[in-house]
N, C-alpha and C positions, 0 to 999 in steps of 0.2 A: 504494500500500500504506500501512500504518499508520506515519505519520511524526509525527502530532500529539502523542500522549501515550504515555508508556511503559506497557508491559504489565507486570503484576505478575510473571507467570511464563510463560516460553515454553519449550516442549519441542520439541526437534528429534528427530523419529521418532515415527510413529504406530503403534507396536507395543504389545505387552503392557505393558512397563515404562512407556512414554510415556503411555498411556491411564490406567494406574493412578495415576501421579503427578499427572496433570492433574486427574482426578476427585477425588483425595484433597485436593489443594491447593484446588480450587474449593469443595469441600464444607466445608473448614475455614475458609475466608475468603469468605463469601458477598458477592457484588458485585465482587470483584476480577477483573480481566481475566486469563484463563488461555487460552493459545493453543498449539495443536499445529501444527507444520509437518511435513508428510509429502511426501517427494520423489516418491513414486509416485502413481498415479491413485486408488488405494484404500488404506485403512488396514487394519491387523490381518491382513495376508496370511499371516503365519506361524501365527497362531491358526486361520485358515481351513483350512490344509492339515495341521495337526498331528493325529497319531493317525488318519491315514487319513481325515481330514475329520470326525472326531468330537471333536477337541480334548482332548488329555490334559492337563487343567487343573493337576493336582498329583499327589502321591503320598501314600498313607495311611501315612506315616511321621511320627508326631507328636512324637517325641522329638528335639529339636535335635541332641543328641550322636550319634544314629544317622543322622539326616538328612544331616549334613555329610559322612558317609562316602561319599556318592554324588557328590562333587565333586572330581575329580582336581586342579583348580585352584580355590582359593577356599574350601576347607573351613574353615580357621582363621578367615578373615575373616568368614564367614557365620554362625558360631556365635552371636554376640551378636544380630545381626539376626533370626535365626530364633526366638530367645526373645521378640522383640518383635512379630514378625509371621511366623507359620509356616503350615503346611498347615491347622491347625485354624481359624486366622483367615481363611484363603482360603475354606474351605468356608462359614464363617459369613458372610463378605462377600457371596458370591454368593447364599447362601440368603436373606439380608435383601432381596435385589433380585429374588427370585422364581425363582432358578435352583438346583434341587437337584442335588447330585452323587452319583454312585454309585461304589462301589469294586469293582474286578474282582479275580479270584483272585490276580493277581500284584501287587496293591497300586496299580495305576494308577487314577486317578479321572477320570471323564468326566461330562458332563451326562447326566441320565437320558434326555434326548431323543436321545442319540447323534449330535447334530449340532453342529458347531463354530459354525454360524450362531447358535445359542442364546447362546453366549458372546459372539460379536461383537455381537449385538443388545443384550445386557445392558450391555456396555461403552459402546456408542455412545449408548444411551438414557440411561445414567447420566451420561455426559459432557454430553449435550444438556440434561438436567434441571439439571445444576450450572452451566450457562452456559458450558461450554468451547467455544471457537471452533476449528474444524478447517479448515486450509487444505491441500488436496492439490495435487500438482504444483509444490510449492515446495521447490526444492533449495537448501540453504544453500551459498552460494559463498564467503563470508568471515565470520569472527567477530572482532569487535573488542572487547576487554575494556574495562570502565569505566576512565576516567582516574583517578577517585577514588571514595570511598564514596557520594558524592551523585550520581554520573552513572550512566548505564545501559549495559548490553551492547548492541551494535549487530550485528544479523545481516543481511547482505546476501544477496539471492537471485539466482538466475541471470538473472532478467529485470530486474534493477535495482531491485527493491523493497527496502525497509528496514523492519526491525522493531526497536523499542527496548524493552528489558525490564529490570526490576530483578533478576530471577532467571532464570538460564538452566540448562536441563537438557539433557544430551546422552543420548539413548536411541535412537541411530540404528543399533544392531546392529553387525555387523562390517564397517565401512566404511573402507577404506584412505584415502579422501579426508578423512573426518572425523578419523581418527587423525592424519593429517598436520596438520590444523588444530590439534588438541590438542597436538601436539608444538610447534607455533608458539606455543602459550599456556604452554609450559614443562613439559608432562607427558612422562614417559617412556612409550614404547610397547613392550611385549613383542612381538617379531615374531610375527605370526599364522600358525598352521598348522591344517589340517583336524583335527577331533576325532572326530566320529562317522562311520565309514565301514565298508564291507564289504570283504572280501578277494578279490582275483583269485587263483585257484589252478587251474592246469591239471594234472590228475592222473588217470590211468586209473582209479584206485580210486573216484572220484566221478563219472566220466563217466556220463551217463544217469540220475543220481540226483536231478536238480533237483526240489525239492519235498519231499524226504525230510527229516524233522526228528527230532532226538534231544532229549528233554525236559531232560536234565541231563548235559551234557558238560562236561569241564574242558579249558581250553586254556592254553598257556603259551609263552613265548618263551625258549628255552634261553640261558643266560648272563646272564639278567636276572631281576628280581623280578616281572616282568609275568606275572600268572596270574589267570584269572577262571573262573567256571563259570556254567552256566545253559543254557537252550534254544539249540540250534544248528541252523541251517537250511542245507542244501545247495542251491545255486542254479546257474543255467546258467553263471555266470561264476566260481563258487568257493564261498565260505561267508559266511553272514550270521546273523542272529538275535541275541538279547540277549547271549550269551556273547562273540560276536565284536565287537559294538558296544561293550561294556564294555571289552574288551581294547584296542580302537582309541582309546577315550577316555583310558584310563590311560597308554597308550603313544604318545600323539599325537606328541610330539617325537621319541621314539626312532624311530618308523616314518618320520617325515619325514627325519631325519638319515640313515637307511638307504636312502632312496629307495624305500621300500615294497617292499624286497627282503629278506625275512627267512625264517628257518626257524620254523615253528610246530609244536608237538606237541599232539596231540589225544588225550584219554582219553574214548572214547565211553561209558564206564561211570561217568562222574563222578569222584568222589574215590577210587574203589577202587584199592588199591595193586596193582602188577603181580603180586606174589607171590600175593595173594588171588585174582586172576583166574586164574592158573595152577592154583591149588588147585581152583577151581570147574570148570575144564576137565578136570582129572584125575577129579573126581567124575562129570562128564558122560561121560567115557570109559568109566566102569564102568556107570553107570545107563542110558546110551543106546547101549551097546556095539554092538548089531546094527542101529542106525538110521544113516542117512546123515547126515554132518555138515552138508551144505548145507541139508537140509530140517528140521534140528532144532537150533535155537539155544537154549542154556541161559539166555540173558539176555533177560528180557521187554522191557527198555527199548530193545533194538536192533531197529530196523525190519527186516523180512524182506529187502528189496532191499539194504540196507546190509550185513547179515550175509552174504548171498550174495557181495557184492563183496569183503568182507574174507576170506572163505574162499578165493575165487579168488586173492587177492593173495598168499597163502602156499602156493600150488600144491596145494591140496586139490581133488581132482577131484569131479565130481558123484556118482560111485559110491563114493567113500571112506566107510567107516563109522567111527564113533567108535573102535571097537576097533582100527582100522588105524593110528591116529595114534601116532607114537613121541614120545619126550620132546622131541626137537628141534622137531618140528612143533607140539607143544602150546605150547612156549615162544614160537615165532614167532607163533602165533595170539594168545597172551596179549599179546605186544608190540604187535601190530597193533590190538588192542582198547584197550589202556591207554596206549600211548605211540607212536602213529602220527606219523611225521614228514611234514610237508607244506611245500612251498616257496611262500611268498607272493610274487607278482610284480606287484603293483599294487593299486589300490583303486578303489572307486566310492563316490560320495556316497550316503548312506542317504536314500532319496527323501522320507521324512517329516520328516527333521530336517536343518537347515542350521546346524551348530554349529562354531564356531571356537575354538581355544585360542590365547590371546593378547589383547592390548589394553592398556588403561591399567594401569600398574604398581600393584598393590594397596597398596603402601606410601604412595601419594600420595592415598589416599581415607580419609576419616573414616567408618567404617562405622556410627556411631551415626545419621548423617544421610545417608550416601552423598554427602556434600559433598566437593569438591576441597580438598586441603590446599595446593594451588598457587595457585588463584585463588578469592577469596571470591565467594560467591553463584553458584558453578558446581556443578552436581550431575551425577552420572554413574551410570547403572544399565543392566542388561541386558548384552548381548554386547559393548558398547563396552569393558567391563572385562575383565581377564584372569581370567574366571570361566567355567567350563563344567562340565557334568554328564553323567552317563550318561543313557541314554534311560529314559523312564518318568515324565515330568512334572516332573522336577527342574529343568530349565532354566527352565520357566515359573515355578516357585515362586521361584527366585532373582529373576526379573523382577518378580513381584508384590511380593515383599518389598522390593526396592530401590526400586521405584516408590512404594510406600506410604510408606516412611520418608523418602524425598526429598520427596514431596508434603506430608507432615506438616510438615517443616521449612520448605518454601517457603510453607506456609499459615500460618505464624506471623506475626501482625501486628506487624511491627517498624518 
């Protein structure tokens, strides 16, 4: 391996942040040696699977103050960086390299090709054009810091190879082994826990309803401030969808501490208050008096199969007409619509996202450059940091931003 002369910048991790840093550095300092070490056989694997194979590149949220609200951990730290390189810059960066992005109704941005391979090809071609060297199957086994300003970082690989570099960037994702090495270099590590996940719920009210979706439900955890809203999907194992994923992100540590055994309340009607729901039910009792309750739902946003399940849950029979419902039954139906209690008894990883809350403590990073405050000429970006976001392209945006700013700093000719 390379023992003869130091590399200008070496990046551990061939993902989104690593490639962006390498390309930015190499383009800023033509002729400098820039190297990516990737432990796997292939690079950019998260890019490949993101967004169901379409790659959710970023989100059409162009105001930094609004953008940071999508980061349960890291919002304050990312405000400045997003002013320097945000979604507008990401769209422009890919556009300059021939990749146009489109915006979907929910704000997510994808390549117009709807293929993650388009993004992978763009990044690998830009890296090749800039002269970046990529070594796959190279697992960093040890990292030795420079003895002084004039010496180099030394990275030893699992097969006995050595790489010497003036600047080192860690963009290896959520890797316990890398975090352990960083602890050895003096960094504090916030213990990692899963962030984006779906909920296991066994409940007769949702049995047989897999695939049923409500476009705007509200969910909350009683006794906490955890509450989100958005589309909710009933699955074979429980509940998923953006509302659940957002709740899991904001409550990542709470759910971990509770062993993923918590009570969750669901308002199937979104933010409608319970009293308003009962008033609408009372109106339905008059207007739909002679019609059966089961076959006549007064709320358009409630899918037919879900309505039938809710009606059954409050002991309304198939033949009961709206006129037959007394005040107590109307209240029970209102509660089931706007404040239904479910017991969460486990989690599953969201198949399109592999996100962890935890990593290098943010107090130890200079977010103007994503440089370490503990070790000079060490840079950190991506999931190695204690930064994570809700689903929708926000985690990639943090990676592009961190990679770009670190790459710019490493690309300064000092």
